[in-house]
Every structure is written in C-alpha cells, then in structure tokens.
N, C-alpha and C positions, 0 to 999 in steps of 0.2 A: 504494500500500500504506500502510495507516494503522498508526501505533504504538499499542500498547495503553496506555490511560490508567493511570497509577500509582494504586494504592489509596490512598484518603485516610483518615487516622486523626484522631481527636479526643482532646483531653485527657480522661482518665478511662476511655478504652477499655480493655477487658480482652481478652486473647487467650492462646492456649496456644502455647508454644514447646517442642518436644520433650516435650509432654505436661505441662508445668509452667506454672502461672499467672503471667502478666506483665501488669502494669498500666502504662499510659502516663500520664505526668504532665508538664505544662509548668510549668517553674519559671524565672521571669525572672531569678532570682539565679544560676542555674547558668551556668557559663562553657563547658561542653562537654556532649556526650552522655555519660551514665554510667548504671550500674546500681547499685541498692542493695537490700538485703534488708529487707523489711517483716516483722519477726518477729511482730508482733501479728496480721497477716492471713495469714501463711505464704505470701507471694508476693514476686515480684521487681518492683521499680518501675524502669521505664526512664525516666530523666529527660532532658528536652530543653529547651534555653533558649527555644525558640519553637515554636509549633504547626506552622510550616512545616517544621521539621526532625524531626517525629515519624516520618516514613518512615525517616530515618537511625537513629533510636533503635530502631526495629523491626529494621532490618538488623543493627545492632550487637548486639542481644539474640540474634538468630539465630546470629551468629558465635560468641557466648559461650554457646551452649546447653549445652555440657559444664559450664561453670562454674555456670550456673543450676541444673542438675540436682544438682551436688555440694552447693551451698549449701542448697537446699531439702530435699534428702534428709537433711541433717545436723540439721535443726530437730526439736525434740521435737514429739510429737503435741499438737494442741490439747487443753487440759484445760477442758472445759465444766463449770461449776459445777452441781451437781445434788444434790438431797436424798440423804442416805446417804453422801456424800463427806466430806472434811475440807478445811479451809482454814486456813493459818497466817497470822495477823496479828500483826505485831510479835514474831515468834518463838514465839507460843503457838498450839497446834493447837485448832481448834474443829470440832465435828461440825456438819454442815449438815442442818437439819431443816425440816419444814413445820409451820407453826402460825399461829394467827389474829393479827391486829394488824399493826403496822408491823414491817418488818425490824429485828431487834435482836440484840444480844449478850445471852445469858441464861446466865450461868455459863460453862461450857465449850462452849456451843452457840451457833450462829447460826441464828436462826429467822426465816422469811419466809413470807408467806401463799402458799397453793397456787394460782397462776395462771400464765398464759403468760409473765409477766414475772418469774418467780421469780429466775432468774439475774441479771437486770439489777438487781433490788432488792438482792441480796447485793453486787453490785459497787458500787452507790451507797453501801451501808453501809461497805464497805471504803474508799471514797474519803472519806467523812466521818471515819472513824477516822484515815486518813492525814493529813488536814488538821489534825485536833486534835493528834495526836502530833507531827507535824513542826513545827507552829506553836510548841508548847511547847518543843521542843528548840532551835528557832531562837532563842527568847527567852533560853534558857540560854546558848547560845554567843555571841549578840550581846552579852549583858551581860558575859561573860567577856572579850570584846574591847573593852569600853567603847564600844560602838556603839549608836545608837538602834535600836529594834526595827523591822525592815523589814516591809512588807506581805508576806503569804505566800499563795500559791495553789497548787493542784495541777492537773495536766493529764495527758495521756497521750502525751508525746513519744516518738518512735521511736528517737532516736539519742542521747539524753542523759538523765541522772538528775536534773539540776537546772540552773538558770541563775540568775545574779545580775545585777541592774542596780544598781550602786552609786548612792548619793545624789548629786544634782546641785543647784545653786542653784534649779533649777526644779521638781525632783521628788524625793520621798523614795526611799530604796532599796526594791527589790522583789526577792523571791526566788520562783521557781516550781520546784516539784518534780514528779517523776513520782509519781503515786499508787501505782504498783507497788512503791515502796520499802517500803510497809507489809507486803508479802509477803516481804521479806527479813528476815534476823536483825536484831534491834534495833540491835546494834553496827554493822552494815553501814550501815543507814539513818542512824544517828547520824553516821557518818563523812561521808556525803554532805552532811548538814546543816552539819557543821563546815567542809567544803570550800567550800560556797557562802557561809557566813558569813565565811570568810577572804577571800573576794573583796570583802567590804565594805571591806577595807583595801587588799588587793593585787589589782588587776584583771589578773592575769597568772598564770603558773605558774612563777615564778622561785623562787630559794632562800628568799627571805623569806616567800613564800606557803606553801611546804611546811613551813617552820618554824612558821608559825601553825597549820597543820593538826595537826602533831605536838604542839604545845602543848595543843591542845584534846582530841585523842583518841588520842595516841600514834602509833605507826608506822602509816601508812595503807596500807602494802603489802598486808597480808592482806585488808583490806576491798576494795581495788581488784581483787585477784586473784579474790575471791569473786564480785564483780559480773561480771567477764569470763567466769568459768566458768558462771555461772547466768543470765546475761541472757536467753537464749532461753527458758529455763523460765519466768521471770517474765512474759515477753511472751506466752507460750502460754496463760496463764490468762485466761479470759473467760466471758461469759455464753453 
C-alpha cells in the first residue's frame, strides 16, 4: 500500500481557505510560521522561513480559518479610483475627472487622460505629491533638529508608515515613507515625518525620542490613534 504524496506548494501560490484568499510567501528572515494581513491586497499572507515548510504554513492557515475570516471581513471594501469620485490629498478633497494631457492637479480637480491606465496615473500623481510634500516637511524638521537633510523616498510598505536609516561614516541618512501618508490629514502625515526625523538623533523609542517628537509636533497620541483607526482605509485605496 502506497502513501499519498503530500501536495507541494511554491512561494507566491494563492489558495482559498474557508472561502478567503491566502497567499504563500517564503521569507528567510522569518523565524517561524505566521500569518499577517495584507490590507493593500485584502488577503492573508502565510509566511514560512523556507519553501520546505510551506505545507506547514498551509496547515497553520487552515487551523486559523476562523481568525482569517474575522480579519478579512473587518477590512473596508477596496476603493478603486474612478472619474466622478473624490480623493483627499494632504487633507484637501479633489474631484476626479477625465481630461487631455498629463495627470495633474487643476484647482480642486485631479484630471487624467481617459484610458485603461487612468487609475494608475492618478496614483502616480499622488505619489509625486507625497514625495514633494514629505521631502519639504523633512527639511523643516531636520533643520529644527540641527541635522543634515537626509535623502527621502516613498514606497508602499504594508506594515509601517516610515523608516529611518541614521547617518553613518559610510553613508548619509535616509528616510523612506509610505506614499499613502498623502491620503491622511496633513497633521497626521507631518507627525510621521517628525517621528522619522527624531530617529536621526535617537534610533530607538525611548523617552528622549518621544521628547523630540513632542518638541516638533506636540502630543503624538492623537496622530498615532488616527493612523491605527484608519490604516485599513488608506491601504484600501488603489487603482
């Protein structure tokens, strides 16, 4: 009598567990099998330290099917950008419209040409605005802390709003932000900028670090609470 061969899974495979989407991912930095919510894609990611343990990751996800259902059911519906809608950038609401030429802000409108990539062009516009505004605010807070201006970039991380690499003898400081901060109120985004700039001095979250944050933007608690409450909404916006 022969034993049935176990199903083999690969990094990036997608499957349904309890009717909910789960994506398999191999992460060599992971120490154990775990699950996390990918709010940007409205799915669960099952993490495994190695490809050989992906079967374990699938089994673990099946055991946690109730948790998966609860997490994904609680996510807001995806908001696809489309003409006729609105989008808030840096706290200001813009009407989304179709028009000739490059995607642009025109008064209280965001206009992009009518083609299959309309939503992507609006997202790219939002990213450009995010980079410009976050770079400007970084310059303000770095100067207030008497630190050289770091390099600034935007990306789309799933689990953090910003990251800071302090300067070393070999490399200048660098800060990376989530472009989605442009979708938050201006004061909330500015808090994240202050938070990362404070890391230029204090590479930790100790009392001196929080004192620097308060020096720059006042009490950080309301901004942190807003991000916790609205993170899923910001990650649900896309093309």
